[in-house]
Backbone atoms as SQL, in Angstrom:
CREATE TABLE atoms (id INTEGER PRIMARY KEY, chain TEXT, resi INTEGER, resn TEXT, atom TEXT, x REAL, y REAL, z REAL);
INSERT INTO atoms VALUES
  (1, 'A', 1, 'MET', 'N', 0.841, -1.180, 0.000),
  (2, 'A', 1, 'MET', 'CA', 0.000, 0.000, 0.000),
  (3, 'A', 1, 'MET', 'C', 0.887, 1.245, 0.000),
  (4, 'A', 2, 'SER', 'N', 0.605, 2.179, -0.855),
  (5, 'A', 2, 'SER', 'CA', 1.422, 3.379, -0.942),
  (6, 'A', 2, 'SER', 'C', 0.951, 4.420, 0.078),
  (7, 'A', 3, 'ALA', 'N', 1.876, 5.276, 0.457),
  (8, 'A', 3, 'ALA', 'CA', 1.558, 6.343, 1.394),
  (9, 'A', 3, 'ALA', 'C', 0.666, 7.374, 0.717),
  (10, 'A', 4, 'GLN', 'N', -0.229, 7.947, 1.495),
  (11, 'A', 4, 'GLN', 'CA', -1.102, 8.988, 0.963),
  (12, 'A', 4, 'GLN', 'C', -0.303, 10.258, 0.725),
  (13, 'A', 5, 'SER', 'N', -0.709, 10.992, -0.292),
  (14, 'A', 5, 'SER', 'CA', -0.123, 12.311, -0.490),
  (15, 'A', 5, 'SER', 'C', -0.771, 13.260, 0.526),
  (16, 'A', 6, 'PHE', 'N', -0.159, 14.406, 0.697),
  (17, 'A', 6, 'PHE', 'CA', -0.716, 15.416, 1.606),
  (18, 'A', 6, 'PHE', 'C', -2.127, 15.789, 1.174),
  (19, 'A', 7, 'GLU', 'N', -2.319, 15.954, -0.129),
  (20, 'A', 7, 'GLU', 'CA', -3.636, 16.317, -0.666),
  (21, 'A', 7, 'GLU', 'C', -4.679, 15.248, -0.338),
  (22, 'A', 8, 'GLU', 'N', -4.316, 13.979, -0.493),
  (23, 'A', 8, 'GLU', 'CA', -5.238, 12.882, -0.196),
  (24, 'A', 8, 'GLU', 'C', -5.563, 12.846, 1.297),
  (25, 'A', 9, 'LEU', 'N', -4.565, 13.110, 2.123),
  (26, 'A', 9, 'LEU', 'CA', -4.780, 13.147, 3.564),
  (27, 'A', 9, 'LEU', 'C', -5.801, 14.220, 3.923),
  (28, 'A', 10, 'VAL', 'N', -5.608, 15.414, 3.396),
  (29, 'A', 10, 'VAL', 'CA', -6.513, 16.524, 3.691),
  (30, 'A', 10, 'VAL', 'C', -7.913, 16.229, 3.147),
  (31, 'A', 11, 'ASP', 'N', -7.989, 15.684, 1.919),
  (32, 'A', 11, 'ASP', 'CA', -9.297, 15.356, 1.330),
  (33, 'A', 11, 'ASP', 'C', -10.070, 14.359, 2.179),
  (34, 'A', 12, 'GLY', 'N', -9.363, 13.438, 2.830),
  (35, 'A', 12, 'GLY', 'CA', -10.014, 12.390, 3.611),
  (36, 'A', 12, 'GLY', 'C', -10.244, 12.727, 5.076),
  (37, 'A', 13, 'MET', 'N', -9.815, 13.908, 5.507),
  (38, 'A', 13, 'MET', 'CA', -9.962, 14.275, 6.923),
  (39, 'A', 13, 'MET', 'C', -11.413, 14.573, 7.278),
  (40, 'A', 14, 'SER', 'N', -11.856, 13.976, 8.355),
  (41, 'A', 14, 'SER', 'CA', -13.182, 14.310, 8.890),
  (42, 'A', 14, 'SER', 'C', -13.025, 15.509, 9.831),
  (43, 'A', 15, 'GLN', 'N', -14.134, 16.063, 10.251),
  (44, 'A', 15, 'GLN', 'CA', -14.083, 17.179, 11.191),
  (45, 'A', 15, 'GLN', 'C', -13.445, 16.726, 12.506),
  (46, 'A', 16, 'GLU', 'N', -13.680, 15.489, 12.908),
  (47, 'A', 16, 'GLU', 'CA', -13.097, 14.972, 14.146),
  (48, 'A', 16, 'GLU', 'C', -11.568, 14.892, 14.045),
  (49, 'A', 17, 'VAL', 'N', -11.066, 14.441, 12.882),
  (50, 'A', 17, 'VAL', 'CA', -9.618, 14.367, 12.678),
  (51, 'A', 17, 'VAL', 'C', -9.046, 15.780, 12.645),
  (52, 'A', 18, 'TRP', 'N', -9.724, 16.697, 11.966),
  (53, 'A', 18, 'TRP', 'CA', -9.292, 18.099, 11.935),
  (54, 'A', 18, 'TRP', 'C', -9.160, 18.636, 13.355),
  (55, 'A', 19, 'TYR', 'N', -10.166, 18.389, 14.169),
  (56, 'A', 19, 'TYR', 'CA', -10.133, 18.904, 15.531),
  (57, 'A', 19, 'TYR', 'C', -9.005, 18.268, 16.340),
  (58, 'A', 20, 'SER', 'N', -8.790, 16.954, 16.178),
  (59, 'A', 20, 'SER', 'CA', -7.720, 16.262, 16.904),
  (60, 'A', 20, 'SER', 'C', -6.350, 16.795, 16.504),
  (61, 'A', 21, 'MET', 'N', -6.157, 17.033, 15.211),
  (62, 'A', 21, 'MET', 'CA', -4.881, 17.575, 14.736),
  (63, 'A', 21, 'MET', 'C', -4.688, 19.000, 15.242),
  (64, 'A', 22, 'ARG', 'N', -5.747, 19.757, 15.227),
  (65, 'A', 22, 'ARG', 'CA', -5.697, 21.129, 15.712),
  (66, 'A', 22, 'ARG', 'C', -5.322, 21.147, 17.194),
  (67, 'A', 23, 'ARG', 'N', -5.922, 20.270, 17.945),
  (68, 'A', 23, 'ARG', 'CA', -5.638, 20.165, 19.382),
  (69, 'A', 23, 'ARG', 'C', -4.188, 19.714, 19.614),
  (70, 'A', 24, 'ALA', 'N', -3.707, 18.799, 18.782),
  (71, 'A', 24, 'ALA', 'CA', -2.323, 18.338, 18.902),
  (72, 'A', 24, 'ALA', 'C', -1.340, 19.472, 18.636),
  (73, 'A', 25, 'VAL', 'N', -1.646, 20.313, 17.649),
  (74, 'A', 25, 'VAL', 'CA', -0.794, 21.473, 17.367),
  (75, 'A', 25, 'VAL', 'C', -0.783, 22.398, 18.580),
  (76, 'A', 26, 'GLU', 'N', -1.943, 22.589, 19.162),
  (77, 'A', 26, 'GLU', 'CA', -2.072, 23.504, 20.293),
  (78, 'A', 26, 'GLU', 'C', -1.327, 23.003, 21.531),
  (79, 'A', 27, 'THR', 'N', -1.448, 21.726, 21.830),
  (80, 'A', 27, 'THR', 'CA', -0.872, 21.177, 23.061),
  (81, 'A', 27, 'THR', 'C', 0.528, 20.615, 22.883),
  (82, 'A', 28, 'GLY', 'N', 0.888, 20.263, 21.622),
  (83, 'A', 28, 'GLY', 'CA', 2.186, 19.640, 21.390),
  (84, 'A', 28, 'GLY', 'C', 2.181, 18.147, 21.659),
  (85, 'A', 29, 'ARG', 'N', 0.988, 17.580, 21.829),
  (86, 'A', 29, 'ARG', 'CA', 0.862, 16.145, 22.122),
  (87, 'A', 29, 'ARG', 'C', -0.263, 15.529, 21.296),
  (88, 'A', 30, 'TRP', 'N', -0.037, 14.270, 20.886),
  (89, 'A', 30, 'TRP', 'CA', -1.082, 13.516, 20.212),
  (90, 'A', 30, 'TRP', 'C', -2.138, 13.128, 21.244),
  (91, 'A', 31, 'PRO', 'N', -3.335, 12.733, 20.829),
  (92, 'A', 31, 'PRO', 'CA', -4.375, 12.348, 21.797),
  (93, 'A', 31, 'PRO', 'C', -3.928, 11.252, 22.772),
  (94, 'A', 32, 'ASP', 'N', -2.985, 10.393, 22.365),
  (95, 'A', 32, 'ASP', 'CA', -2.510, 9.336, 23.270),
  (96, 'A', 32, 'ASP', 'C', -1.406, 9.820, 24.212),
  (97, 'A', 33, 'GLY', 'N', -1.065, 11.109, 24.156),
  (98, 'A', 33, 'GLY', 'CA', -0.091, 11.677, 25.070),
  (99, 'A', 33, 'GLY', 'C', 1.330, 11.773, 24.541),
  (100, 'A', 34, 'ARG', 'N', 1.618, 11.157, 23.398),
  (101, 'A', 34, 'ARG', 'CA', 2.970, 11.249, 22.842),
  (102, 'A', 34, 'ARG', 'C', 3.247, 12.681, 22.375),
  (103, 'A', 35, 'VAL', 'N', 4.487, 13.107, 22.558),
  (104, 'A', 35, 'VAL', 'CA', 4.906, 14.462, 22.168),
  (105, 'A', 35, 'VAL', 'C', 5.126, 14.508, 20.660),
  (106, 'A', 36, 'LEU', 'N', 4.614, 15.563, 20.022),
  (107, 'A', 36, 'LEU', 'CA', 4.857, 15.781, 18.598),
  (108, 'A', 36, 'LEU', 'C', 6.263, 16.300, 18.397),
  (109, 'A', 37, 'THR', 'N', 6.888, 15.875, 17.311),
  (110, 'A', 37, 'THR', 'CA', 8.149, 16.492, 16.934),
  (111, 'A', 37, 'THR', 'C', 7.830, 17.848, 16.316),
  (112, 'A', 38, 'ARG', 'N', 8.832, 18.654, 16.158),
  (113, 'A', 38, 'ARG', 'CA', 8.618, 19.964, 15.520),
  (114, 'A', 38, 'ARG', 'C', 8.052, 19.784, 14.107),
  (115, 'A', 39, 'GLU', 'N', 8.602, 18.816, 13.362),
  (116, 'A', 39, 'GLU', 'CA', 8.128, 18.561, 12.001),
  (117, 'A', 39, 'GLU', 'C', 6.666, 18.100, 11.999),
  (118, 'A', 40, 'GLN', 'N', 6.299, 17.221, 12.904),
  (119, 'A', 40, 'GLN', 'CA', 4.911, 16.760, 12.992),
  (120, 'A', 40, 'GLN', 'C', 3.973, 17.915, 13.307),
  (121, 'A', 41, 'ARG', 'N', 4.417, 18.791, 14.178),
  (122, 'A', 41, 'ARG', 'CA', 3.579, 19.934, 14.562),
  (123, 'A', 41, 'ARG', 'C', 3.373, 20.865, 13.380),
  (124, 'A', 42, 'GLU', 'N', 4.434, 21.139, 12.638),
  (125, 'A', 42, 'GLU', 'CA', 4.323, 22.019, 11.474),
  (126, 'A', 42, 'GLU', 'C', 3.444, 21.409, 10.393),
  (127, 'A', 43, 'LEU', 'N', 3.624, 20.112, 10.119),
  (128, 'A', 43, 'LEU', 'CA', 2.794, 19.444, 9.108),
  (129, 'A', 43, 'LEU', 'C', 1.338, 19.375, 9.542),
  (130, 'A', 44, 'SER', 'N', 1.107, 19.142, 10.813),
  (131, 'A', 44, 'SER', 'CA', -0.263, 19.094, 11.324),
  (132, 'A', 44, 'SER', 'C', -0.942, 20.444, 11.179),
  (133, 'A', 45, 'LEU', 'N', -0.211, 21.510, 11.474),
  (134, 'A', 45, 'LEU', 'CA', -0.772, 22.848, 11.307),
  (135, 'A', 45, 'LEU', 'C', -1.100, 23.106, 9.842),
  (136, 'A', 46, 'GLN', 'N', -0.216, 22.696, 8.944),
  (137, 'A', 46, 'GLN', 'CA', -0.488, 22.858, 7.519),
  (138, 'A', 46, 'GLN', 'C', -1.743, 22.088, 7.116),
  (139, 'A', 47, 'ALA', 'N', -1.909, 20.873, 7.637),
  (140, 'A', 47, 'ALA', 'CA', -3.089, 20.072, 7.315),
  (141, 'A', 47, 'ALA', 'C', -4.353, 20.720, 7.863),
  (142, 'A', 48, 'VAL', 'N', -4.281, 21.260, 9.071),
  (143, 'A', 48, 'VAL', 'CA', -5.434, 21.940, 9.674),
  (144, 'A', 48, 'VAL', 'C', -5.848, 23.132, 8.804),
  (145, 'A', 49, 'LEU', 'N', -4.869, 23.937, 8.413),
  (146, 'A', 49, 'LEU', 'CA', -5.174, 25.113, 7.589),
  (147, 'A', 49, 'LEU', 'C', -5.694, 24.713, 6.212),
  (148, 'A', 50, 'ALA', 'N', -5.113, 23.668, 5.615),
  (149, 'A', 50, 'ALA', 'CA', -5.579, 23.195, 4.304),
  (150, 'A', 50, 'ALA', 'C', -7.013, 22.693, 4.404),
  (151, 'A', 51, 'TRP', 'N', -7.355, 21.986, 5.480),
  (152, 'A', 51, 'TRP', 'CA', -8.724, 21.494, 5.677),
  (153, 'A', 51, 'TRP', 'C', -9.691, 22.673, 5.758),
  (154, 'A', 52, 'GLU', 'N', -9.306, 23.712, 6.487),
  (155, 'A', 52, 'GLU', 'CA', -10.168, 24.888, 6.628),
  (156, 'A', 52, 'GLU', 'C', -10.381, 25.579, 5.279),
  (157, 'A', 53, 'ILE', 'N', -9.337, 25.635, 4.468),
  (158, 'A', 53, 'ILE', 'CA', -9.469, 26.227, 3.131),
  (159, 'A', 53, 'ILE', 'C', -10.404, 25.380, 2.275),
  (160, 'A', 54, 'ARG', 'N', -10.208, 24.059, 2.279),
  (161, 'A', 54, 'ARG', 'CA', -11.054, 23.159, 1.491),
  (162, 'A', 54, 'ARG', 'C', -12.517, 23.227, 1.902),
  (163, 'A', 55, 'HIS', 'N', -12.768, 23.455, 3.182),
  (164, 'A', 55, 'HIS', 'CA', -14.140, 23.514, 3.679),
  (165, 'A', 55, 'HIS', 'C', -14.664, 24.943, 3.730),
  (166, 'A', 56, 'GLN', 'N', -13.940, 25.827, 3.064),
  (167, 'A', 56, 'GLN', 'CA', -14.332, 27.216, 2.865),
  (168, 'A', 56, 'GLN', 'C', -14.647, 27.953, 4.163),
  (169, 'A', 57, 'VAL', 'N', -13.835, 27.676, 5.187),
  (170, 'A', 57, 'VAL', 'CA', -13.937, 28.437, 6.423),
  (171, 'A', 57, 'VAL', 'C', -13.460, 29.850, 6.089),
  (172, 'A', 58, 'PRO', 'N', -14.250, 30.875, 6.393),
  (173, 'A', 58, 'PRO', 'CA', -13.823, 32.238, 6.066),
  (174, 'A', 58, 'PRO', 'C', -12.439, 32.539, 6.656),
  (175, 'A', 59, 'GLU', 'N', -11.647, 33.293, 5.906),
  (176, 'A', 59, 'GLU', 'CA', -10.270, 33.555, 6.295),
  (177, 'A', 59, 'GLU', 'C', -10.156, 34.108, 7.709),
  (178, 'A', 60, 'HIS', 'N', -11.044, 35.012, 8.085),
  (179, 'A', 60, 'HIS', 'CA', -10.955, 35.610, 9.423),
  (180, 'A', 60, 'HIS', 'C', -11.353, 34.637, 10.531),
  (181, 'A', 61, 'GLU', 'N', -11.883, 33.467, 10.178),
  (182, 'A', 61, 'GLU', 'CA', -12.267, 32.459, 11.167),
  (183, 'A', 61, 'GLU', 'C', -11.315, 31.271, 11.200),
  (184, 'A', 62, 'ARG', 'N', -10.309, 31.269, 10.331),
  (185, 'A', 62, 'ARG', 'CA', -9.384, 30.140, 10.278),
  (186, 'A', 62, 'ARG', 'C', -8.484, 30.111, 11.507),
  (187, 'A', 63, 'THR', 'N', -7.882, 28.966, 11.707),
  (188, 'A', 63, 'THR', 'CA', -7.009, 28.770, 12.850),
  (189, 'A', 63, 'THR', 'C', -5.937, 29.839, 12.896),
  (190, 'A', 64, 'GLY', 'N', -5.824, 30.473, 14.040),
  (191, 'A', 64, 'GLY', 'CA', -4.766, 31.434, 14.279),
  (192, 'A', 64, 'GLY', 'C', -3.695, 30.768, 15.109),
  (193, 'A', 65, 'TYR', 'N', -2.456, 31.031, 14.826),
  (194, 'A', 65, 'TYR', 'CA', -1.340, 30.394, 15.511),
  (195, 'A', 65, 'TYR', 'C', -0.434, 31.467, 16.088),
  (196, 'A', 66, 'VAL', 'N', -0.165, 31.364, 17.372),
  (197, 'A', 66, 'VAL', 'CA', 0.717, 32.313, 18.025),
  (198, 'A', 66, 'VAL', 'C', 1.780, 31.520, 18.769),
  (199, 'A', 67, 'ALA', 'N', 3.032, 31.658, 18.375),
  (200, 'A', 67, 'ALA', 'CA', 4.124, 30.964, 19.057),
  (201, 'A', 67, 'ALA', 'C', 4.339, 31.602, 20.421),
  (202, 'A', 68, 'PRO', 'N', 4.710, 30.814, 21.409),
  (203, 'A', 68, 'PRO', 'CA', 4.937, 31.388, 22.741),
  (204, 'A', 68, 'PRO', 'C', 6.111, 32.365, 22.717),
  (205, 'A', 69, 'ALA', 'N', 5.935, 33.534, 23.294),
  (206, 'A', 69, 'ALA', 'CA', 6.961, 34.586, 23.267),
  (207, 'A', 69, 'ALA', 'C', 8.219, 34.168, 24.015),
  (208, 'A', 70, 'ALA', 'N', 8.064, 33.373, 25.052),
  (209, 'A', 70, 'ALA', 'CA', 9.212, 32.994, 25.878),
  (210, 'A', 70, 'ALA', 'C', 10.026, 31.861, 25.261),
  (211, 'A', 71, 'CYS', 'N', 9.579, 31.300, 24.170),
  (212, 'A', 71, 'CYS', 'CA', 10.243, 30.136, 23.577),
  (213, 'A', 71, 'CYS', 'C', 11.376, 30.599, 22.660),
  (214, 'A', 72, 'ASP', 'N', 12.612, 30.505, 23.159),
  (215, 'A', 72, 'ASP', 'CA', 13.742, 30.857, 22.313),
  (216, 'A', 72, 'ASP', 'C', 14.635, 29.654, 22.052),
  (217, 'A', 73, 'SER', 'N', 14.247, 28.501, 22.564),
  (218, 'A', 73, 'SER', 'CA', 15.012, 27.279, 22.360),
  (219, 'A', 73, 'SER', 'C', 14.211, 26.325, 21.503),
  (220, 'A', 74, 'HIS', 'N', 14.879, 25.665, 20.549),
  (221, 'A', 74, 'HIS', 'CA', 14.204, 24.694, 19.698),
  (222, 'A', 74, 'HIS', 'C', 14.192, 23.313, 20.313),
  (223, 'A', 75, 'ASP', 'N', 14.858, 23.135, 21.461),
  (224, 'A', 75, 'ASP', 'CA', 14.943, 21.817, 22.088),
  (225, 'A', 75, 'ASP', 'C', 13.616, 21.333, 22.639),
  (226, 'A', 76, 'HIS', 'N', 12.748, 22.236, 23.045),
  (227, 'A', 76, 'HIS', 'CA', 11.504, 21.838, 23.686),
  (228, 'A', 76, 'HIS', 'C', 10.283, 22.411, 22.978),
  (229, 'A', 77, 'ASP', 'N', 10.386, 22.654, 21.676),
  (230, 'A', 77, 'ASP', 'CA', 9.274, 23.254, 20.934),
  (231, 'A', 77, 'ASP', 'C', 7.978, 22.485, 21.103),
  (232, 'A', 78, 'ALA', 'N', 8.048, 21.160, 21.042),
  (233, 'A', 78, 'ALA', 'CA', 6.827, 20.364, 21.128),
  (234, 'A', 78, 'ALA', 'C', 6.185, 20.471, 22.501),
  (235, 'A', 79, 'GLU', 'N', 6.961, 20.794, 23.525),
  (236, 'A', 79, 'GLU', 'CA', 6.428, 20.911, 24.872),
  (237, 'A', 79, 'GLU', 'C', 5.783, 22.271, 25.125),
  (238, 'A', 80, 'GLN', 'N', 6.095, 23.254, 24.283),
  (239, 'A', 80, 'GLN', 'CA', 5.592, 24.606, 24.490),
  (240, 'A', 80, 'GLN', 'C', 4.148, 24.728, 24.013),
  (241, 'A', 81, 'PRO', 'N', 3.285, 25.322, 24.830),
  (242, 'A', 81, 'PRO', 'CA', 1.911, 25.538, 24.375),
  (243, 'A', 81, 'PRO', 'C', 1.868, 26.642, 23.330),
  (244, 'A', 82, 'VAL', 'N', 0.885, 26.609, 22.474),
  (245, 'A', 82, 'VAL', 'CA', 0.642, 27.678, 21.516),
  (246, 'A', 82, 'VAL', 'C', -0.802, 28.118, 21.692),
  (247, 'A', 83, 'THR', 'N', -1.148, 29.231, 21.108),
  (248, 'A', 83, 'THR', 'CA', -2.503, 29.724, 21.196),
  (249, 'A', 83, 'THR', 'C', -3.172, 29.589, 19.837),
  (250, 'A', 84, 'LEU', 'N', -4.315, 28.933, 19.815),
  (251, 'A', 84, 'LEU', 'CA', -5.126, 28.820, 18.616),
  (252, 'A', 84, 'LEU', 'C', -6.500, 29.389, 18.937),
  (253, 'A', 85, 'ARG', 'N', -7.138, 29.970, 17.936),
  (254, 'A', 85, 'ARG', 'CA', -8.503, 30.437, 18.149),
  (255, 'A', 85, 'ARG', 'C', -9.403, 29.253, 18.435),
  (256, 'A', 86, 'GLU', 'N', -10.346, 29.424, 19.312),
  (257, 'A', 86, 'GLU', 'CA', -11.271, 28.350, 19.657),
  (258, 'A', 86, 'GLU', 'C', -12.280, 28.131, 18.533),
  (259, 'A', 87, 'PRO', 'N', -12.521, 26.876, 18.154),
  (260, 'A', 87, 'PRO', 'CA', -13.521, 26.598, 17.120),
  (261, 'A', 87, 'PRO', 'C', -14.926, 26.718, 17.695),
  (262, 'A', 88, 'THR', 'N', -15.862, 27.084, 16.844),
  (263, 'A', 88, 'THR', 'CA', -17.261, 27.062, 17.242),
  (264, 'A', 88, 'THR', 'C', -17.772, 25.648, 17.040),
  (265, 'A', 89, 'PRO', 'N', -18.942, 25.289, 17.553),
  (266, 'A', 89, 'PRO', 'CA', -19.451, 23.929, 17.390),
  (267, 'A', 89, 'PRO', 'C', -19.581, 23.471, 15.947),
  (268, 'A', 90, 'GLN', 'N', -19.707, 24.374, 14.992),
  (269, 'A', 90, 'GLN', 'CA', -19.842, 24.011, 13.585),
  (270, 'A', 90, 'GLN', 'C', -18.496, 23.769, 12.938),
  (271, 'A', 91, 'GLY', 'N', -17.396, 23.929, 13.675),
  (272, 'A', 91, 'GLY', 'CA', -16.083, 23.693, 13.117),
  (273, 'A', 91, 'GLY', 'C', -15.421, 24.945, 12.580),
  (274, 'A', 92, 'SER', 'N', -16.088, 26.074, 12.643),
  (275, 'A', 92, 'SER', 'CA', -15.446, 27.321, 12.259),
  (276, 'A', 92, 'SER', 'C', -14.895, 27.933, 13.542),
  (277, 'A', 93, 'HIS', 'N', -14.478, 29.196, 13.488),
  (278, 'A', 93, 'HIS', 'CA', -13.826, 29.803, 14.633),
  (279, 'A', 93, 'HIS', 'C', -14.478, 31.111, 15.018),
  (280, 'A', 94, 'ASP', 'N', -14.359, 31.432, 16.311),
  (281, 'A', 94, 'ASP', 'CA', -14.796, 32.733, 16.798),
  (282, 'A', 94, 'ASP', 'C', -13.791, 33.785, 16.368),
  (283, 'A', 95, 'ASP', 'N', -14.195, 35.035, 16.332),
  (284, 'A', 95, 'ASP', 'CA', -13.289, 36.127, 16.008),
  (285, 'A', 95, 'ASP', 'C', -12.545, 36.548, 17.257),
  (286, 'A', 96, 'ALA', 'N', -11.593, 35.765, 17.669),
  (287, 'A', 96, 'ALA', 'CA', -10.832, 36.070, 18.887),
  (288, 'A', 96, 'ALA', 'C', -9.638, 36.915, 18.566);
């Protein structure tokens, strides 16, 4: 079985997977508690944003990402919390 392309992954994402990936980006951990690598976190954020574009979430409601100001070391990036806008129950976002 061949690996899915990024496009195929995004096309097949359900809202639940989108939310789980979004939460993983925010917390730096997968739902099972494993820490994301920096690369996993960046790819997950890209997938979250691509899903929002595909589902025509208005630009001002898309996931916002704010890196922690105190984070100047790359050694613990996955452990650092980030701030994302909270999604509304319909899967879009509040204007935070």
